[in-house]
C-alpha positions as CSV (number, residue, x, y, z in Angstrom):
1,M,0.0,0.0,0.1
2,F,1.3,3.1,-0.9
3,A,0.1,6.7,0.5
4,A,-0.7,9.2,-1.7
5,A,2.6,11.3,-3.2
6,S,0.4,14.4,-3.1
7,N,0.2,14.7,0.8
8,G,4.4,14.3,1.2
9,L,3.3,11.1,2.9
10,L,6.4,7.6,2.4
11,P,5.8,4.7,1.5
12,V,4.6,2.1,4.0
13,D,6.6,-0.5,2.7
14,K,9.9,1.6,1.9
15,S,9.6,3.0,5.5
16,K,11.9,0.7,8.7
17,I,9.9,3.3,11.4
18,R,7.8,1.3,13.8
19,G,7.5,4.5,15.6
20,M,8.5,7.6,17.2
21,F,9.8,9.1,20.7
22,V,9.4,13.0,21.2
23,F,11.6,15.1,23.5
24,G,11.2,18.7,23.4
25,S,9.2,21.9,24.9
26,S,6.3,23.4,23.8
27,V,6.8,23.2,19.8
28,V,6.3,19.4,20.3
29,D,3.8,19.3,23.8
30,N,1.0,17.7,22.7
31,G,-0.7,17.6,26.6
32,N,1.7,16.9,29.1
33,N,1.5,19.8,31.1
34,N,-2.6,19.1,30.9
35,F,-1.6,16.4,33.3
36,I,0.6,18.9,36.1
37,P,-0.6,21.6,38.0
38,N,0.5,24.1,35.8
39,P,-2.4,26.7,34.7
40,L,-0.4,29.2,32.8
41,G,1.9,26.5,30.9
42,R,-1.0,24.7,29.1
43,A,-2.7,24.9,25.8
44,D,-6.4,22.6,27.0
45,Y,-8.7,25.2,25.9
46,P,-9.9,27.3,23.1
47,P,-8.8,28.7,20.9
48,Y,-5.8,26.4,21.1
49,G,-7.4,23.2,19.0
50,V,-9.3,25.5,16.6
51,D,-8.2,23.5,14.1
52,F,-7.5,20.4,15.3
53,P,-9.0,17.3,15.2
54,L,-10.3,16.3,19.0
55,G,-10.0,20.7,19.5
56,S,-7.9,21.7,22.6
57,T,-5.9,19.1,22.9
58,G,-2.8,20.9,25.0
59,R,-1.0,21.7,21.5
60,F,0.3,25.3,21.6
61,T,-1.0,25.8,17.9
62,N,-4.3,25.6,16.0
63,G,-3.8,22.3,14.8
64,E,-1.2,20.2,14.3
65,N,2.6,20.5,15.1
66,M,5.5,19.6,14.2
67,A,5.8,15.7,15.4
68,D,1.8,15.2,14.8
69,I,3.0,15.9,11.2
70,L,6.2,14.2,11.0
71,G,4.8,11.2,12.3
72,K,1.7,11.6,9.7
73,K,4.5,11.5,7.2
74,L,6.4,8.3,8.5
75,N,2.8,6.4,8.3
76,I,2.9,6.2,12.3
77,S,-0.7,4.7,13.5
78,N,-2.8,7.8,14.9
79,Y,-0.9,10.5,17.0
80,I,1.1,9.4,19.2
81,P,0.7,9.5,22.9
82,P,1.6,11.9,25.9
83,F,3.5,10.9,28.8
84,N,1.6,12.0,31.0
85,D,-2.0,10.6,29.8
86,P,-2.6,8.2,32.3
87,S,-4.9,6.4,28.8
88,T,-1.0,5.9,27.7
89,A,-0.9,2.7,28.4
90,G,-0.7,-1.5,26.9
91,T,-0.8,-1.2,23.5
92,R,-0.5,2.4,23.2
93,I,3.2,2.6,23.6
94,V,3.5,0.1,20.6
95,H,4.4,3.4,18.3
96,G,6.2,5.3,20.5
97,V,5.6,8.1,23.2
98,N,5.8,12.1,23.5
99,Y,7.3,13.8,26.5
100,G,7.6,17.3,25.9
101,S,6.3,19.8,28.2
102,G,5.8,23.5,27.4
103,G,8.0,25.8,29.0
104,S,10.9,23.3,29.4
105,G,14.4,23.1,28.1
106,V,17.6,21.3,28.1
107,L,18.8,22.6,31.4
108,D,16.8,21.4,34.5
109,E,16.8,25.1,35.7
110,T,15.3,26.6,32.7
111,G,11.7,27.3,34.2
112,A,11.9,26.2,37.1
113,N,11.5,29.4,39.2
114,L,9.1,30.9,36.8
115,S,6.0,32.0,39.0
116,F,3.8,32.4,35.7
117,I,4.6,28.2,34.9
118,Q,5.1,27.7,38.4
119,G,8.2,25.0,38.1
120,N,5.9,22.4,37.1
121,V,7.7,21.8,33.4
122,V,9.3,18.5,32.8
123,S,13.3,19.0,31.2
124,L,14.7,17.0,28.7
125,N,16.5,15.1,31.7
126,R,13.5,14.1,33.4
127,Q,11.3,13.1,29.8
128,I,14.5,11.0,29.8
129,S,14.5,9.9,32.8
130,N,10.9,9.1,32.2
131,F,11.9,7.1,28.9
132,E,14.0,5.0,30.3
133,A,12.1,4.5,34.4
134,M,8.7,4.0,33.3
135,T,8.5,3.7,29.6
136,L,11.1,0.9,28.0
137,P,10.4,-1.4,30.3
138,K,6.5,-1.8,29.3
139,L,7.7,-1.1,25.1
140,E,10.0,-4.7,25.6
141,M,6.8,-6.5,27.5
142,Q,4.5,-5.5,25.1
143,L,6.3,-6.8,21.9
144,G,8.5,-9.5,23.8
145,Q,11.4,-7.7,22.9
146,N,14.7,-6.9,24.1
147,R,15.6,-2.8,23.7
148,S,18.7,-3.2,21.4
149,R,16.5,-5.3,18.9
150,L,13.5,-3.0,19.3
151,L,14.8,0.7,19.4
152,P,17.0,0.9,16.4
153,Q,13.3,1.0,14.2
154,Y,11.9,4.0,16.3
155,L,12.9,7.3,15.5
156,F,13.7,9.6,18.4
157,F,12.9,13.5,18.0
158,V,14.1,16.0,20.1
159,A,13.1,20.0,19.6
160,C,13.9,22.1,22.4
161,G,16.7,24.9,23.3
162,G,14.4,28.2,23.2
163,N,13.5,28.2,26.5
164,D,16.8,27.9,27.7
165,Y,17.7,31.4,25.9
166,S,13.8,33.0,26.3
167,L,13.1,31.5,29.8
168,N,16.2,31.4,31.4
169,Y,19.7,33.1,30.2
170,F,17.7,36.4,29.3
171,L,15.2,36.4,31.7
172,N,18.2,35.7,34.5
173,S,19.9,38.6,36.0
174,T,22.2,37.0,37.8
175,R,23.6,36.1,34.8
176,S,25.2,38.9,34.3
177,N,28.9,37.4,35.0
178,V,27.8,34.0,32.1
179,T,28.6,35.0,28.2
180,L,26.1,33.9,26.0
181,E,29.1,31.7,24.4
182,A,29.4,29.7,28.1
183,F,25.8,29.3,28.1
184,T,25.3,27.9,25.4
185,A,28.1,26.0,26.0
186,N,27.1,24.0,28.8
187,L,23.4,23.9,27.3
188,I,25.1,22.1,23.9
189,S,27.3,19.3,26.7
190,T,23.8,18.5,29.0
191,Y,22.0,17.9,25.2
192,T,24.8,16.0,24.1
193,L,24.6,14.1,27.0
194,G,20.8,13.4,26.9
195,L,22.3,12.4,22.8
196,K,24.5,9.9,24.7
197,R,21.9,8.6,27.5
198,L,19.5,7.9,25.1
199,Y,22.0,6.2,22.5
200,S,22.9,3.8,25.6
201,L,19.6,2.3,26.1
202,G,19.4,1.5,22.4
203,A,18.7,4.5,20.0
204,R,20.0,4.9,17.0
205,K,17.5,7.5,15.2
206,F,17.6,10.8,15.5
207,V,16.2,13.8,14.6
208,L,17.3,17.1,15.7
209,A,15.3,20.2,15.2
210,S,17.2,23.9,15.7
211,I,15.5,26.7,17.5
212,V,13.3,28.8,15.4
213,P,13.9,32.5,15.4
214,N,12.4,33.4,18.0
215,G,13.6,37.0,17.8
216,C,11.2,37.1,15.3
217,A,8.1,36.2,17.2
218,P,5.2,38.6,18.2
219,V,6.3,38.8,21.9
220,A,9.5,39.8,20.8
221,V,9.1,42.2,18.4
222,A,6.8,44.1,20.3
223,L,9.9,44.8,22.3
224,A,10.9,47.5,19.6
225,P,8.3,48.3,17.2
226,G,9.0,49.0,13.8
227,K,12.5,47.3,13.9
228,G,11.9,44.2,12.9
229,C,13.2,40.8,14.4
230,V,15.4,41.5,16.9
231,E,19.0,39.7,15.8
232,S,20.2,39.4,19.4
233,I,17.5,36.9,20.1
234,N,18.5,35.2,17.0
235,N,21.7,35.4,17.2
236,A,21.8,33.2,20.6
237,V,19.7,31.0,19.5
238,Q,22.2,30.5,16.3
239,M,24.8,29.5,18.2
240,F,22.6,26.9,19.7
241,N,21.6,25.9,16.0
242,I,24.8,25.9,14.5
243,R,26.5,23.3,17.4
244,I,24.0,21.3,17.2
245,R,23.9,20.6,13.5
246,N,27.8,20.1,14.1
247,L,26.8,17.1,16.2
248,T,25.2,15.3,13.6
249,D,29.0,14.9,12.3
250,S,30.7,14.8,15.6
251,L,29.2,12.1,17.7
252,K,28.7,9.3,15.4
253,P,32.5,8.3,15.9
254,Q,31.4,8.5,19.6
255,M,28.4,6.3,18.5
256,P,28.9,4.1,16.6
257,G,25.6,2.8,14.2
258,S,23.7,5.9,15.0
259,H,21.8,8.5,12.4
260,L,21.4,12.1,13.2
261,V,19.6,14.3,11.1
262,F,19.4,18.3,11.3
263,V,16.2,20.0,10.6
264,N,17.2,23.7,9.9
265,A,13.4,25.3,11.0
266,Y,15.6,28.1,11.6
267,K,15.9,28.8,8.2
268,I,12.5,27.7,7.1
269,V,10.2,29.7,9.6
270,R,13.3,32.4,8.3
271,D,12.8,31.8,4.9
272,I,8.9,32.4,5.2
273,I,9.3,35.7,7.5
274,G,11.4,37.1,4.2
275,N,9.2,35.5,1.6
276,P,6.4,35.3,3.0
277,S,4.1,35.6,0.2
278,F,5.9,32.5,-2.0
279,K,4.5,29.6,0.2
280,G,0.5,31.7,0.7
281,F,1.4,33.5,4.1
282,L,0.8,37.6,4.6
283,N,0.8,38.7,8.3
284,V,4.1,37.5,9.9
285,N,5.0,39.5,13.2
286,T,1.4,39.6,15.1
287,S,-0.4,36.7,16.6
288,C,-3.7,35.1,14.9
289,C,-5.2,35.0,18.4
290,K,-5.9,37.3,21.3
291,V,-3.3,37.8,23.6
292,S,-3.5,36.6,27.3
293,A,-3.8,39.9,29.5
294,S,-2.0,37.5,32.2
295,A,1.6,37.9,33.4
296,S,3.4,35.4,30.9
297,R,1.5,37.6,28.2
298,I,2.3,34.9,25.5
299,G,-0.6,32.6,25.7
300,C,-4.0,33.0,23.7
301,A,-6.5,34.5,26.3
302,R,-8.8,31.6,27.5
303,G,-11.6,31.7,24.7
304,G,-10.4,35.0,22.9
305,S,-11.0,35.6,19.0
306,V,-9.1,34.0,16.5
307,C,-8.4,34.6,13.3
308,T,-10.7,33.8,10.5
309,N,-7.7,33.3,8.2
310,R,-5.0,31.2,10.0
311,R,-3.3,29.6,7.5
312,E,-1.6,33.1,6.1
313,F,-0.3,33.8,9.9
314,V,3.0,33.1,10.1
315,Y,2.3,33.0,14.7
316,F,-1.0,31.9,16.4
317,D,0.4,33.1,19.6
318,H,2.6,35.5,21.0
319,T,5.6,33.2,20.8
320,H,4.0,29.7,18.4
321,V,3.8,29.2,14.7
322,T,0.7,27.8,13.4
323,E,0.2,24.7,12.3
324,A,0.4,26.3,8.2
325,V,4.2,26.8,9.3
326,N,4.6,23.6,11.1
327,H,3.7,21.6,8.1
328,E,6.3,23.4,6.3
329,I,8.8,22.3,8.7
330,A,7.4,18.7,8.8
331,T,7.5,18.1,4.7
332,K,11.0,19.7,4.4
333,A,12.1,17.3,7.1
334,V,10.8,14.4,5.5
335,S,11.6,15.6,1.8
336,S,13.7,18.4,1.5
337,N,17.0,17.9,-1.0
338,L,18.9,20.9,0.6
339,R,21.8,20.6,3.0
340,D,21.2,23.6,4.9
341,E,17.5,22.7,5.5
342,V,18.7,19.2,6.0
343,Y,21.9,17.9,7.2
344,P,23.3,15.1,6.0
345,Y,20.7,13.9,4.6
346,N,16.2,14.3,5.1
347,V,14.7,11.8,7.1
348,Q,12.7,10.1,4.1
349,K,16.0,8.7,4.1
350,L,16.4,8.1,7.5
351,S,13.6,6.3,7.4
352,Q,14.6,4.2,5.1
353,I,18.2,3.3,6.8
């Protein structure tokens, strides 16, 4: 059976991917934060999910996020369930689990001391611990195989890092004696340890998404009206992105048999912002939804108004992109042949290794 090529889906009999495990922040959170006491770090209310088949599920956008779309393009059965949902058990885990937590970062300290998200977010390290301690033994039992045979059949998708800058480095006044370079080096070291830990458990196929251009988000642009993207923020995340891309080469000798793909979401989004009409976008710098007047001033107002032409907006709220942009990122991740968009090759090729 072959999926329609026009949908950008991979032929079922070509892909060797059984499922996907997802780690990261709000860009991939599909409802994990719904199950923790974190009222302002959640997206389980309208207008979030206005275009999602199941409504407001906790995804920080109007419809599907990057992980949802990537999973569909890989023909992974249904939507991958959130780890924190009590119903994510039994056979529901055999196609993968999503551990993403809105407001979280690579570092455990990111988001931990912010009043508006109440410090209940789940960092990358803790997400990996949840995978190791809770999911992995159950997966082995469900499928009757040990991890060394099972995990090479799964993709490990990691999308985080933006909050470490926006909700940690740039907000923490005590960091005046820590240079951006030193902070980024620590971030990359922690991120690398996480990948190596997953590798030691049996993971072999990794998809690493860059941080998007946070300096172009409405919350950043509002800081300097009329001046466009805040390049100091973009330069910081690019420092991280470049080093993540370099990991795809430098880690291979340290992780024999591994395959790592870097998805340059930064470039993909920046290209849309630079030439929006080419992809059918019209609004690149304001949010589609009415933004909350709460302390965070980031998320959509509960039950607030929302634009009708959502396909034409880059941003849904003050920081998160629309489903349309997530679709562009996931599509290029799967099928782009440009090495400055996906490196060293696309996810389609990775799925067939």
